[in-house]
C-alpha positions in Angstrom: 0.0 0.0 0.0 1.0 3.6 -0.3 1.2 6.5 2.2 -0.4 9.8 1.3 -1.4 13.2 2.8 -3.5 16.2 2.0 -3.4 19.7 3.5 -5.6 22.8 3.3 -4.8 26.0 5.2 -2.4 28.9 5.4 0.5 28.6 3.0 3.4 26.5 4.3 6.5 25.1 2.7 6.4 21.6 1.3 9.3 20.8 3.5 7.3 21.5 6.6 4.7 19.0 5.4 6.7 16.4 3.7 10.3 16.3 4.9 11.1 17.9 8.3 8.4 16.7 10.8 9.1 13.5 12.9 7.7 10.5 11.1 7.1 12.7 8.0 5.9 11.2 4.7 9.6 11.1 3.8 10.3 8.8 6.7 7.1 6.8 6.1 8.5 5.8 2.8 10.9 3.4 4.6 9.5 3.1 8.2 5.7 3.0 7.8 3.9 1.7 10.9 0.4 0.8 9.6 0.7 -0.8 6.2 -1.8 -3.6 7.1 0.0 -6.4 5.3 0.5 -4.1 2.3 4.3 -4.3 2.2 7.1 -2.7 4.2 8.5 0.0 1.9 7.1 2.8 -0.3 9.9 3.0 -2.7 8.2 2.8 -6.1 8.1 6.6 -6.7 6.6 9.6 -5.1 4.6 12.7 -6.1 3.8 16.2 -4.9 0.9 18.3 -5.9 0.2 21.9 -4.9 -1.9 24.8 -5.9 -0.9 28.2 -7.3 -3.2 31.0 -8.5 -3.7 32.1 -12.1 -3.5 35.8 -12.8 -6.9 37.3 -13.5 -8.0 37.5 -17.1 -9.8 40.4 -18.7 -13.1 38.6 -18.1 -12.4 38.5 -14.4 -11.8 42.3 -14.0 -14.8 44.5 -13.3 -15.6 46.7 -16.3 -15.1 50.4 -16.0 -15.1 53.4 -18.3 -11.8 55.4 -18.4 -11.9 59.1 -18.0 -11.3 61.3 -21.0 -7.7 62.2 -21.6 -8.2 65.9 -20.8 -9.8 65.0 -17.4 -6.9 62.7 -16.5 -4.4 65.3 -17.4 -5.8 67.5 -14.6 -5.4 64.9 -12.0 -2.1 63.4 -13.0 -1.3 59.7 -13.5 -4.3 57.7 -12.4 -3.5 54.0 -12.5 -0.4 52.1 -11.5 -0.1 48.4 -12.4 2.2 46.0 -10.9 2.6 42.2 -11.3 4.7 39.2 -10.5 5.3 36.0 -12.3 6.2 32.7 -10.7 9.1 30.6 -11.9 8.7 27.2 -13.6 9.6 24.0 -11.7 11.7 21.7 -13.7 13.2 18.5 -12.2 16.9 17.9 -12.8 18.3 14.5 -13.5 18.7 12.5 -10.3 21.8 10.6 -9.1 20.4 7.4 -10.5 20.2 8.9 -14.0 16.4 9.1 -14.1 14.9 12.2 -15.6 12.7 14.2 -13.2 9.2 14.8 -14.5 8.2 18.2 -13.2 5.1 19.9 -14.4 5.5 23.6 -15.1 3.3 26.3 -13.8 3.4 30.0 -13.1 1.5 32.2 -10.8 1.0 35.9 -11.2 -1.2 38.5 -9.7 -2.2 41.9 -11.1 -3.4 44.7 -8.9 -4.9 47.9 -10.3 -4.1 50.9 -8.2 -6.8 53.2 -6.9 -7.3 56.5 -8.6 -9.5 59.5 -7.9 -10.8 62.2 -10.1 -12.8 65.3 -9.2 -15.0 66.4 -12.1 -14.4 63.2 -14.2 -16.2 60.9 -11.8 -19.2 63.2 -11.6 -19.2 63.4 -15.4 -19.9 59.6 -15.6 -16.4 58.1 -15.7 -16.2 55.2 -13.1 -13.1 54.7 -11.0 -10.9 51.7 -11.7 -11.2 48.7 -9.4 -8.7 48.9 -6.5 -8.0 45.2 -6.4 -8.9 41.8 -7.8 -10.8 39.7 -5.4 -9.3 36.3 -4.4 -12.4 34.6 -5.8 -11.6 35.7 -9.4 -8.2 34.0 -9.2 -8.5 30.4 -10.3 -6.5 27.9 -8.4 -4.5 25.5 -10.5 -2.5 22.4 -9.5 1.1 21.7 -10.2 2.8 18.3 -9.9 6.3 17.0 -9.4 6.5 13.2 -9.8 9.4 10.8 -9.8 9.6 7.0 -10.2 12.5 6.7 -7.7 12.3 6.5 -3.9 11.7 9.8 -2.3 15.0 9.6 -0.4 16.9 9.1 -3.7 15.9 12.5 -5.2 18.8 14.9 -4.5 16.7 17.8 -5.8 13.9 17.4 -3.3 15.1 19.3 -0.3 15.9 22.5 -2.2 12.7 22.2 -4.2 10.4 21.6 -1.3 12.0 24.3 0.8 11.3 26.9 -1.9 7.6 26.2 -2.5 4.8 27.5 -0.3 1.2 26.5 -0.8 -2.1 26.4 1.0 -3.3 23.3 -0.8 -1.1 20.2 -1.0 -1.5 16.5 -1.9 1.4 14.1 -1.7 2.1 10.4 -1.9 4.8 7.8 -1.7 4.1 4.6 -3.7 4.3 0.9 -3.0 3.3 -0.6 -6.3 1.0 -3.6 -6.4 2.6 -6.7 -7.8 1.8 -7.1 -11.4 1.2 -3.4 -12.1 3.5 -1.3 -14.1 6.0 1.2 -12.7 6.9 4.7 -13.9 6.0 8.2 -13.2 2.6 7.8 -14.9 1.6 5.3 -12.2 2.5 7.7 -9.3 0.0 9.9 -7.5 -1.2 12.6 -7.5 -3.2 12.1 -10.7 -4.5 15.3 -12.2 -7.5 16.4 -14.3 -8.5 20.0 -14.6 -8.3 21.6 -11.1 -8.5 18.2 -9.3 -5.7 16.1 -7.8 -6.3 12.5 -6.7 -4.5 9.8 -4.7 -5.5 6.2 -3.9 -4.1 4.2 -1.1 -5.2 0.6 -1.6 -5.7 -2.0 -4.3 -8.4 -3.5 -6.5 -8.3 -7.3 -6.3 -8.4 -9.1 -9.7 -7.4 -6.0 -11.6 -8.1 -5.5 -14.5 -10.6 -8.3 -15.2 -12.6 -7.6 -12.0 -13.6 -4.1 -13.3 -14.2 -4.8 -16.9 -17.9 -3.9 -16.6 -17.1 -0.6 -15.0 -14.5 0.1 -17.7 -17.2 -0.3 -20.3 -18.8 2.9 -18.9 -15.8 5.0 -19.9 -15.3 6.5 -23.4 -12.5 4.8 -25.2 -10.6 8.1 -25.2 -10.6 8.2 -21.4 -9.2 4.7 -21.2 -6.6 5.4 -23.8 -5.6 8.6 -22.0 -4.9 7.1 -18.6 -1.6 8.1 -17.1 -0.8 4.4 -16.7 -2.8 1.2 -16.9 -3.1 0.9 -13.1 -6.2 0.7 -10.8 -5.7 4.1 -9.3 -5.6 6.0 -12.6 -8.7 4.0 -13.7 -10.6 4.9 -10.5 -9.8 8.6 -11.0 -11.0 8.5 -14.6 -14.2 6.9 -13.4 -14.8 9.6 -10.8 -14.2 12.4 -13.3 -16.5 10.7 -15.9 -19.3 10.5 -13.3 -18.8 14.2 -12.4 -19.9 14.9 -16.0 -19.9 18.6 -17.0 -20.0 19.7 -13.3 -16.8 20.5 -11.7 -18.0 21.4 -8.2 -17.3 19.6 -5.0 -20.9 18.3 -4.7 -20.5 16.5 -7.9 -17.2 15.1 -6.8 -18.7 13.8 -3.5 -21.5 12.0 -5.4 -19.0 10.5 -7.9 -16.6 9.3 -5.2 -19.4 7.7 -3.2 -20.8 5.8 -6.2 -17.3 4.7 -7.4 -16.5 3.2 -4.0 -19.8 1.4 -3.9 -19.5 0.0 -7.5 -15.8 -1.0 -7.3 -16.4 -2.9 -4.0 -19.4 -4.6 -5.6 -17.4 -5.8 -8.6 -14.2 -6.4 -6.8 -15.0 -7.4 -3.2 -12.3 -6.8 -0.7 -11.0 -3.7 -2.4 -9.0 -1.2 -0.4 -10.3 2.3 -1.4 -8.8 5.1 0.6 -9.1 8.2 -1.6 -7.9 11.8 -1.3 -9.4 14.2 -3.8 -9.0 18.0 -3.8 -9.4 21.1 -5.9 -7.3 23.2 -3.5 -10.4 24.5 -1.7 -12.4 21.4 -0.9 -11.0 18.0 0.2 -12.9 14.8 -0.2 -11.6 11.6 1.4 -12.7 8.0 2.0 -11.6 5.3 4.5 -12.3 1.8 3.1 -10.3 -0.9 4.9 -7.2 1.2 5.4 -5.9 3.8 7.8 -6.4 7.6 7.7 -5.9 10.2 10.4 -7.0 13.8 10.7 -5.6 16.9 12.5 -7.5 20.2 12.6 -6.6 23.7 13.8 -8.8 26.8 13.7 -7.6 27.5 10.1 -6.2 24.2 8.6 -6.9 20.5 8.1 -4.4 17.7 7.5 -5.2 14.2 6.5 -2.6 11.5 6.5 -2.2 7.7 6.3 -0.2 8.0 9.5 0.2 10.9 12.0 3.4 12.9 11.8 4.9 15.9 13.6 5.1 16.7 17.3 1.8 18.6 17.5 -1.1 16.9 19.3 -4.6 16.6 18.0 -4.5 13.7 15.6 -7.5 11.4 15.5 -8.0 8.2 13.6 -10.9 8.2 11.2 -13.2 5.2 11.5 -13.4 2.7 8.7 -15.9 3.2 5.8 -16.3 7.0 6.2 -16.7 9.8 3.8 -14.9 13.1 4.7 -15.7 16.4 3.1 -13.6 19.3 4.3 -12.3 22.8 3.8 -9.6 24.5 5.7 -12.1 25.4 8.5 -14.9 22.8 8.2 -15.1 19.0 8.4 -18.1 16.6 7.8 -17.9 12.9 8.3 -20.6 10.6 7.0 -20.8 6.8 7.3 -20.7 5.2 3.9 -23.2 2.6 2.7 -22.1 -0.9 3.8 -20.2 0.3 6.9 -19.8 -2.2 9.6 
């Protein structure tokens, strides 16, 4: 089995989540304590996913009418713009010679400075917006995945220490026997603004889920990151969300997928983490998950880490829906 975690809250460095705490995900890659007969090492790759913010587009900005040039001339320069662009993350080659697969992303913000006019405003020219609200800035996920053990990536410490994010999903992989290896098989998987991780396995894969696979368009099956159960499950969830991209649709899709996979492949282990950077949806289905909350953050992890108190084990067969400040737990159908 794998180990994974998800975090929503104030921006923090990836190092503070992944590397430096006692019994961190980094340490859990070689010293897990609750694998439940799912192996002893998580050395078949690892992945990090985090959220940045897109700069606002012209459609996001409130419309306004500029004052006439002769009016502006009487008041001096009216608007000052400033912006920043984030750097791209590119993985270097590791010590073992494997190429790092780092997705690239950039984040930028644009702020329109306030301006005032005297006669111009009264003559019908509206003032420019003073700022762009956070809601207009779409969050987008970035991934960094490797098919080497997390401890073998010499770039990780510097990379993780330089990135701050308020939404994070990360995993270390212990590949199921018979399934392929490679970066495409490593969580987090991504579609649109959603990141996904699966801790568990589907018995009898792939024959056991052929009927479910028939529900997917051929293009979705051919477009899987890798022919593994986790990637297939994520494709099934996204397909069932349909044209909707909100967390309510995600909750309904996750619930139905757990039910149907368990029905077709009894004994499946289906611990999911699914996030869009604002909402976090998780399941416990025959594997471990723990939660820690503060007044402004939530962390879910296969095993507790860090020195702070407050971790609680989530009962089996539960559905969790959370934001940074809210948490709802619901027993799933078929719970013991």
